[in-house]
N, CA and C atoms as an extended XYZ file, in Angstrom:
330
Properties=species:S:1:pos:R:3:atomname:S:1:resname:S:1:resid:I:1 pbc="F F F"
N       -24.788        4.688        6.349 N   MET     1
C       -24.887        4.598        4.905 CA  MET     1
C       -24.204        5.218        4.283 C   MET     1
N       -23.754        6.200        4.867 N   ARG     2
C       -22.797        7.320        4.411 CA  ARG     2
C       -21.465        6.869        4.338 C   ARG     2
N       -20.931        6.764        3.234 N   GLY     3
C       -19.796        6.503        2.640 CA  GLY     3
C       -19.048        4.932        2.262 C   GLY     3
N       -20.517        4.286        2.315 N   ARG     4
C       -20.525        2.661        1.996 CA  ARG     4
C       -19.701        2.380        0.991 C   ARG     4
N       -19.859        3.191       -0.502 N   LEU     5
C       -19.933        2.997       -1.805 CA  LEU     5
C       -18.059        3.335       -1.716 C   LEU     5
N       -17.830        4.199       -1.442 N   ARG     6
C       -16.562        4.836       -0.798 CA  ARG     6
C       -15.954        4.132       -0.477 C   ARG     6
N       -15.957        3.350        0.505 N   GLN     7
C       -15.069        1.920        1.307 CA  GLN     7
C       -15.099        0.695        0.399 C   GLN     7
N       -16.230        0.356       -0.078 N   LYS     8
C       -16.310       -0.406       -1.068 CA  LYS     8
C       -15.407       -0.430       -1.581 C   LYS     8
N       -14.921        0.328       -2.731 N   VAL     9
C       -14.521        0.586       -3.706 CA  VAL     9
C       -13.329        0.944       -3.280 C   VAL     9
N       -13.047        1.354       -2.111 N   GLY    10
C       -11.614        1.552       -1.606 CA  GLY    10
C       -11.127        0.362       -1.184 C   GLY    10
N       -11.756       -0.595       -1.170 N   PHE    11
C       -11.314       -1.871       -0.944 CA  PHE    11
C       -11.009       -2.784       -2.255 C   PHE    11
N       -11.652       -2.159       -2.755 N   LEU    12
C       -11.325       -2.948       -4.432 CA  LEU    12
C       -10.201       -2.712       -4.852 C   LEU    12
N        -9.852       -0.994       -4.915 N   GLY    13
C        -8.542       -0.418       -5.211 CA  GLY    13
C        -7.238       -1.160       -4.051 C   GLY    13
N        -7.547       -1.462       -2.892 N   ALA    14
C        -6.505       -2.074       -2.426 CA  ALA    14
C        -5.997       -3.223       -3.041 C   ALA    14
N        -7.096       -3.939       -3.122 N   GLY    15
C        -7.084       -5.671       -3.749 CA  GLY    15
C        -6.386       -5.644       -5.072 C   GLY    15
N        -6.840       -4.507       -6.099 N   VAL    16
C        -5.913       -4.271       -7.307 CA  VAL    16
C        -4.406       -3.901       -7.024 C   VAL    16
N        -4.255       -3.048       -6.265 N   GLY    17
C        -2.807       -2.677       -5.733 CA  GLY    17
C        -2.022       -3.898       -5.394 C   GLY    17
N        -2.587       -3.989       -4.570 N   LEU    18
C        -1.859       -5.986       -4.199 CA  LEU    18
C        -1.737       -6.595       -5.481 C   LEU    18
N        -2.176       -7.217       -5.984 N   THR    19
C        -2.808       -7.770       -7.741 CA  THR    19
C        -1.203       -7.137       -8.333 C   THR    19
N        -1.151       -5.870       -8.206 N   LEU    20
C        -0.134       -5.078       -9.105 CA  LEU    20
C         1.274       -5.094       -8.362 C   LEU    20
N         1.028       -5.141       -6.775 N   PHE    21
C         2.516       -5.287       -6.097 CA  PHE    21
C         2.666       -6.755       -6.709 C   PHE    21
N         2.020       -8.056       -6.637 N   ALA    22
C         2.638       -8.789       -7.003 CA  ALA    22
C         3.146       -9.183       -8.408 C   ALA    22
N         2.489       -8.582       -9.356 N   LEU    23
C         2.975       -8.436      -10.864 CA  LEU    23
C         4.308       -8.036      -11.152 C   LEU    23
N         4.678       -6.678      -10.519 N   PHE    24
C         5.261       -5.742      -11.253 CA  PHE    24
C         6.286       -5.184       -9.720 C   PHE    24
N         5.877       -5.337       -8.385 N   GLY    25
C         6.508       -4.565       -7.663 CA  GLY    25
C         7.829       -5.719       -6.481 C   GLY    25
N         7.220       -6.986       -6.956 N   LEU    26
C         7.959       -7.956       -5.934 CA  LEU    26
C         9.490       -7.758       -6.015 C   LEU    26
N         9.979       -7.989       -7.458 N   LEU    27
C        10.841       -8.580       -7.980 CA  LEU    27
C        11.832       -7.410       -7.883 C   LEU    27
N        11.420       -6.179       -8.342 N   PRO    28
C        12.459       -4.939       -8.300 CA  PRO    28
C        11.970       -4.801       -6.742 C   PRO    28
N        11.288       -4.460       -6.102 N   GLY    29
C        11.478       -4.016       -4.825 CA  GLY    29
C        12.992       -5.280       -3.990 C   GLY    29
N        12.600       -5.997       -4.434 N   SER    30
C        13.356       -7.058       -3.673 CA  SER    30
C        15.370       -6.819       -4.184 C   SER    30
N        15.179       -6.611       -5.492 N   PHE    31
C        16.779       -5.974       -6.360 CA  PHE    31
C        16.795       -4.756       -5.578 C   PHE    31
N        16.423       -3.757       -5.522 N   ILE    32
C        16.350       -2.666       -4.805 CA  ILE    32
C        16.793       -2.463       -3.492 C   ILE    32
N        15.943       -3.346       -2.683 N   GLY    33
C        16.521       -3.523       -1.059 CA  GLY    33
C        17.712       -4.135       -1.156 C   GLY    33
N        18.014       -5.456       -1.979 N   GLY    34
C        19.277       -6.052       -1.793 CA  GLY    34
C        20.270       -5.470       -1.927 C   GLY    34
N        20.043       -4.296       -3.382 N   VAL    35
C        21.529       -3.395       -3.672 CA  VAL    35
C        21.900       -2.532       -2.587 C   VAL    35
N        20.660       -2.364       -1.831 N   LEU    36
C        20.790       -1.251       -0.998 CA  LEU    36
C        21.633       -2.019        0.231 C   LEU    36
N        21.184       -3.032        0.958 N   GLY    37
C        21.574       -3.746        2.131 CA  GLY    37
C        23.017       -4.120        1.217 C   GLY    37
N        23.328       -4.360        0.086 N   LEU    38
C        24.955       -4.749       -0.202 CA  LEU    38
C        25.743       -3.487        0.015 C   LEU    38
N        25.357       -2.672       -0.578 N   ASN    39
C        25.724       -1.060       -0.017 CA  ASN    39
C        26.065       -1.224        1.286 C   ASN    39
N        25.416       -1.002        2.033 N   LEU    40
C        25.153       -0.894        3.408 CA  LEU    40
C        26.066       -1.894        4.097 C   LEU    40
N        26.483       -3.186        3.662 N   THR    41
C        27.202       -4.204        4.351 CA  THR    41
C        28.559       -3.599        3.861 C   THR    41
N        28.933       -3.187        2.687 N   GLY    42
C        30.250       -2.613        1.622 CA  GLY    42
C        30.492       -1.662        2.888 C   GLY    42
N        29.856       -0.097        3.425 N   MET    43
C        30.617        0.545        4.055 CA  MET    43
C        30.799       -0.059        5.544 C   MET    43
N        30.283       -0.980        6.269 N   ILE    44
C        30.315       -1.617        7.354 CA  ILE    44
C        31.616       -2.529        7.803 C   ILE    44
N        31.428       -3.727        6.397 N   PHE    45
C        32.659       -4.630        6.539 CA  PHE    45
C        33.401       -4.429        5.089 C   PHE    45
N        33.537       -3.138        4.559 N   GLY    46
C        34.231       -3.196        3.749 CA  GLY    46
C        34.052       -3.851        2.322 C   GLY    46
N        34.655       -3.593        1.074 N   THR    47
C        34.677       -4.160        0.028 CA  THR    47
C        35.905       -5.121       -0.187 C   THR    47
N        35.688       -6.291       -1.231 N   PRO    48
C        34.476       -7.040       -1.636 CA  PRO    48
C        34.134       -7.382       -0.205 C   PRO    48
N        32.528       -7.607       -0.341 N   VAL    49
C        32.129       -8.521        1.078 CA  VAL    49
C        31.851       -9.619        1.257 C   VAL    49
N        32.605      -10.198        2.203 N   THR    50
C        32.937      -11.334        2.584 CA  THR    50
C        31.719      -12.160        3.187 C   THR    50
N        31.729      -13.442        2.335 N   PRO    51
C        30.432      -14.126        2.861 CA  PRO    51
C        30.156      -14.791        4.374 C   PRO    51
N        29.801      -13.714        4.959 N   GLY    52
C        29.967      -13.934        6.662 CA  GLY    52
C        28.400      -14.073        7.075 C   GLY    52
N        28.082      -14.982        7.850 N   VAL    53
C        26.604      -14.730        8.650 CA  VAL    53
C        26.218      -13.263        8.469 C   VAL    53
N        26.796      -12.289        9.019 N   PHE    54
C        26.392      -10.641        9.348 CA  PHE    54
C        26.313      -10.211        8.344 C   PHE    54
N        27.225      -10.154        6.851 N   PRO    55
C        26.371       -9.733        5.864 CA  PRO    55
C        25.301      -10.244        5.138 C   PRO    55
N        25.248      -11.603        5.226 N   ARG    56
C        23.984      -11.966        4.747 CA  ARG    56
C        22.874      -11.709        5.572 C   ARG    56
N        22.908      -11.534        6.560 N   ILE    57
C        21.606      -11.008        7.555 CA  ILE    57
C        21.553       -9.644        7.082 C   ILE    57
N        22.365       -8.580        6.753 N   ILE    58
C        21.807       -7.243        6.566 CA  ILE    58
C        21.585       -7.225        4.955 C   ILE    58
N        21.860       -8.064        4.049 N   ILE    59
C        21.317       -7.957        2.774 CA  ILE    59
C        19.439       -8.748        3.380 C   ILE    59
N        19.724       -9.474        3.998 N   ALA    60
C        18.367      -10.187        3.599 CA  ALA    60
C        17.605       -8.984        4.259 C   ALA    60
N        18.106       -8.746        5.033 N   LEU    61
C        16.553       -7.493        5.892 CA  LEU    61
C        16.887       -6.334        4.941 C   LEU    61
N        17.461       -6.117        3.827 N   GLY    62
C        17.746       -4.763        3.010 CA  GLY    62
C        16.737       -5.402        1.948 C   GLY    62
N        16.725       -6.418        1.925 N   MET    63
C        15.794       -6.996        0.880 CA  MET    63
C        14.119       -7.154        1.406 C   MET    63
N        13.798       -7.554        2.740 N   LEU    64
C        12.780       -7.971        3.029 CA  LEU    64
C        12.330       -6.170        2.717 C   LEU    64
N        12.804       -5.527        3.672 N   SER    65
C        12.351       -4.053        3.514 CA  SER    65
C        12.080       -3.467        2.320 C   SER    65
N        12.491       -3.956        1.296 N   GLY    66
C        12.313       -3.014       -0.098 CA  GLY    66
C        11.120       -3.737       -0.471 C   GLY    66
N        11.106       -5.142       -0.117 N   VAL    67
C         9.516       -5.665       -0.896 CA  VAL    67
C         8.234       -5.403        0.164 C   VAL    67
N         9.002       -4.883        1.573 N   PHE    68
C         7.957       -4.271        2.068 CA  PHE    68
C         7.207       -2.730        1.784 C   PHE    68
N         8.435       -2.103        1.528 N   VAL    69
C         8.291       -0.512        1.252 CA  VAL    69
C         7.439       -0.378       -0.312 C   VAL    69
N         7.734       -1.617       -1.043 N   ALA    70
C         7.354       -1.766       -2.432 CA  ALA    70
C         5.995       -2.093       -2.530 C   ALA    70
N         5.448       -2.945       -1.577 N   GLY    71
C         3.928       -3.391       -1.248 CA  GLY    71
C         3.568       -2.154       -0.832 C   GLY    71
N         3.850       -1.697       -0.071 N   LEU    72
C         2.956       -0.587        0.944 CA  LEU    72
C         2.250        0.933       -0.291 C   LEU    72
N         3.489        1.266       -0.826 N   ILE    73
C         3.238        1.950       -1.583 CA  ILE    73
C         2.414        1.789       -2.747 C   ILE    73
N         2.395        0.441       -3.339 N   PHE    74
C         0.895       -0.259       -4.334 CA  PHE    74
C        -0.282       -0.177       -3.219 C   PHE    74
N        -0.605       -1.300       -2.587 N   VAL    75
C        -1.730       -1.015       -1.535 CA  VAL    75
C        -2.304        0.382       -1.349 C   VAL    75
N        -1.335        1.063       -0.682 N   VAL    76
C        -1.785        2.473       -0.183 CA  VAL    76
C        -2.145        3.116       -1.522 C   VAL    76
N        -1.498        3.366       -2.604 N   THR    77
C        -1.471        4.042       -3.529 CA  THR    77
C        -3.152        3.367       -4.267 C   THR    77
N        -3.231        2.114       -4.266 N   GLY    78
C        -4.528        1.589       -5.212 CA  GLY    78
C        -5.879        1.964       -4.428 C   GLY    78
N        -5.427        1.639       -2.693 N   ALA    79
C        -7.054        2.155       -1.958 CA  ALA    79
C        -6.979        3.804       -2.138 C   ALA    79
N        -5.973        4.448       -1.741 N   VAL    80
C        -6.340        5.676       -2.001 CA  VAL    80
C        -7.436        6.055       -3.273 C   VAL    80
N        -6.712        5.448       -4.368 N   ALA    81
C        -7.385        5.891       -5.752 CA  ALA    81
C        -8.849        5.278       -5.517 C   ALA    81
N        -8.351        3.984       -4.848 N   GLY    82
C       -10.377        3.148       -4.934 CA  GLY    82
C       -11.075        4.413       -3.859 C   GLY    82
N       -10.789        4.952       -2.870 N   MET    83
C       -11.571        6.040       -2.195 CA  MET    83
C       -11.457        7.001       -3.154 C   MET    83
N       -11.161        7.420       -4.126 N   ALA    84
C       -11.279        8.899       -4.668 CA  ALA    84
C       -12.445        8.435       -5.987 C   ALA    84
N       -12.166        7.413       -6.210 N   VAL    85
C       -13.677        6.864       -7.626 CA  VAL    85
C       -14.550        6.460       -6.675 C   VAL    85
N       -14.217        5.998       -5.398 N   GLY    86
C       -15.939        6.118       -4.718 CA  GLY    86
C       -16.331        7.248       -4.374 C   GLY    86
N       -15.830        8.458       -3.991 N   TYR    87
C       -16.032        9.381       -3.711 CA  TYR    87
C       -16.574        9.992       -4.737 C   TYR    87
N       -16.126       10.028       -5.778 N   ILE    88
C       -16.844       11.029       -6.911 CA  ILE    88
C       -17.910       10.116       -7.343 C   ILE    88
N       -18.143        8.570       -7.460 N   LEU    89
C       -19.070        7.849       -7.941 CA  LEU    89
C       -20.381        8.249       -6.789 C   LEU    89
N       -20.282        8.589       -5.631 N   GLU    90
C       -21.104        9.006       -4.236 CA  GLU    90
C       -22.047       10.115       -4.974 C   GLU    90
N       -20.741       11.031       -5.144 N   LEU    91
C       -20.910       12.620       -5.997 CA  LEU    91
C       -22.230       12.142       -7.193 C   LEU    91
N       -21.762       11.687       -7.807 N   VAL    92
C       -22.001       11.745       -9.019 CA  VAL    92
C       -24.120       10.881       -9.202 C   VAL    92
N       -24.000        9.642       -8.416 N   LEU    93
C       -24.894        9.039       -7.687 CA  LEU    93
C       -25.569        9.873       -6.661 C   LEU    93
N       -25.544       10.792       -6.028 N   GLY    94
C       -26.128       11.604       -5.323 CA  GLY    94
C       -26.442       10.212       -3.998 C   GLY    94
N       -25.548        9.472       -3.701 N   ARG    95
C       -25.657        8.701       -2.371 CA  ARG    95
C       -25.255        8.988       -1.497 C   ARG    95
N       -24.162       10.151       -1.277 N   GLY    96
C       -23.313       11.115       -0.444 CA  GLY    96
C       -24.259       12.092        0.605 C   GLY    96
N       -24.857       12.904       -0.057 N   THR    97
C       -25.763       13.681        0.471 CA  THR    97
C       -26.913       13.245        1.528 C   THR    97
N       -27.585       12.153        0.719 N   GLU    98
C       -29.093       11.407        0.637 CA  GLU    98
C       -28.984       10.849        1.815 C   GLU    98
N       -27.781       10.272        2.312 N   GLY    99
C       -27.254        9.119        3.217 CA  GLY    99
C       -27.413       10.078        4.624 C   GLY    99
N       -27.020       11.675        4.403 N   VAL   100
C       -26.332       12.292        5.714 CA  VAL   100
C       -28.011       12.623        6.374 C   VAL   100
N       -28.656       13.427        5.093 N   LYS   101
C       -29.655       13.701        5.722 CA  LYS   101
C       -31.167       12.282        6.372 C   LYS   101
N       -30.923       11.296        5.786 N   ASP   102
C       -31.702       10.358        6.417 CA  ASP   102
C       -31.033       10.114        7.840 C   ASP   102
N       -29.854        9.858        8.288 N   ASP   103
C       -29.200        9.786        9.436 CA  ASP   103
C       -29.396       10.706       10.286 C   ASP   103
N       -29.799       12.128        9.650 N   GLU   104
C       -29.678       13.170       10.801 CA  GLU   104
C       -31.434       13.166       11.118 C   GLU   104
N       -32.372       12.782       10.399 N   VAL   105
C       -34.021       12.521       10.665 CA  VAL   105
C       -33.800       11.419       11.957 C   VAL   105
N       -33.379       10.074       11.727 N   MET   106
C       -33.533        9.287       12.259 CA  MET   106
C       -32.694        9.348       13.680 C   MET   106
N       -31.906       10.242       13.697 N   ARG   107
C       -31.487       10.452       15.313 CA  ARG   107
C       -32.108       11.424       15.971 C   ARG   107
N       -33.004       12.245       15.360 N   LYS   108
C       -33.770       12.890       16.001 CA  LYS   108
C       -34.853       12.284       15.933 C   LYS   108
N       -35.302       11.629       15.665 N   GLU   109
C       -36.707       11.043       16.180 CA  GLU   109
C       -36.508       10.046       16.969 C   GLU   109
N       -35.278        9.102       17.392 N   VAL   110
C       -35.067        8.280       18.302 CA  VAL   110
C       -35.061        9.043       19.825 C   VAL   110
């Protein structure tokens, strides 16, 4: 039972982070990753970038990696913030210490 509230609030925080990513992180992540992919393509193939298959693949991979990194940051930050709030709530409500004592008593009896 110990950490149950912390886990639930952590999942809630991850959901909030995912929602915030969908609203505010998807487009900027795509833009930043696309610009990085375009710069990398310019360094490899020279500027101006020709509209070939390989430069387009590199730019698309840059966009996908930018979206992935932005999503990772939003979701992990939301989950960590949720876990922290859950931990504080457990301390305030007194559930964290009572669960440990009950578990220890149960183990000794069995």
